[in-house]
N, C-alpha and C positions, 0 to 999 in steps of 0.2 A: 333784793337789797344786801349793799355794799357797806363794810365800817372800814373806817380806817383808823388806827389811834396812834397818835404820835406821842411817843414815850422815850426818855432817857433821865436818868440819872444826874447828870453833869449838868450842869446848869451853862448857859449862853451858850447853845448849841443850833437853835434856830428853830426850836419846837414852834414856839408862839407863831413866829411869820408863817412856818410851813403848814400849820394848821389852818391860821387864815386865808394863805394864798389855795392851800387845796380844795379846803370851802367855796372860796371864791369861784375860783376856775371851774368848779363842778359846777356850780350853780349857772354859771353861764348858757350850761347846754340845755335848750331846749326841754328835753323829756328828765332834767335830773332835778329832785328836792334835796338839799342838802342843810341836814341838822347837825351842828355842831355842838360840842358840849367842852365846857371850862370845869374839869375836877382838881385844877390845882389850887392849893391852899393860896398862894402867892397871888393868884388872879392875873397872871399878867394878859392873857388872850382877854380877859372881861374889859382890863384898862385898854386893852388896845381897840376895841370896839366899842367902847365908851367916853373917849377922849377924842378931841380934834387935836390937830398938831399943837397947838399952843398950849395945850392939857387942863383946858376948860372941858368940862362935859358938854356931849351934847345933849341938850335937852329933852328930847324925845326917847333917849333911853334913859337920863334921869328919873324923869317922871316915873316912864314905865318901871324901871327897878325898886324905885319907892313904893310904888300900890304893890308889886310882888312883892318885898320886903314885908310891907304892913298887912297883907293877905297869907302872909305864910307859903308863899308859892315859891319858893325858891330850892335848889337842888338840896340844900341841905334838910329844908322842912321835909323832901321826899324820901331822903336817906332815913331822917328820924322817924318818921311815919314808918318805914319799912321795918325796922327793928321794934317795933310794938309787937306785943303777941296777938293782937286780935287783925283781921284781916287786912290787907293792904287795900286801902280806898283813896290814895293821892289822887285827885282830879288833875289831869293836864290840859289845860288852856291857855288859854291869851295870856294871862299873868303868871304862866311859866316860863314860855316859849316869846322870845323877842325877834320879830320880825327885821332880820337888815334889809332884806330885799323880797321882791318875789319869789324868787326858790330859794332863798337861803336864811335859816332860822338860827336862832342861838339860846342857849340854854347857858346864862352867865353862873360863874362861881358867887360865892358868898365868903364874907371873910369868919365867917362859924365855922368853913371848911380846915381854916387853919388852926382853931382851938380844937377840934376834933382830932384832925391827924395828932396834935401833941397829947390827949389823951389817948387815943387809942394806939399811938406807938411810943409811949416812956418806957 
């Protein structure tokens, strides 16, 4: 398994575009499955996946996201569960991972990460 992280503290350098493109190109390979995470509190990658060119949401993503949020199956919920003193028991399933295509999966960001970032780094 290979991992690639696109990180830069400066905005506007193409992190979102590069991440989406790397995942898309990798998923075109017949023997490669790609799992992309958006861990940015600004949710740029999530918006890129979720919105049509005219700014309207993709219904399939919106429906999935609402279900994920309602069922507490977001990246925030996973991190929150991890910080509890008990054993980590967060189940990863179809409510947690959104399928972009047959070999390209995605874990979106959530607004709660923004508030967490403010609390942690205050």
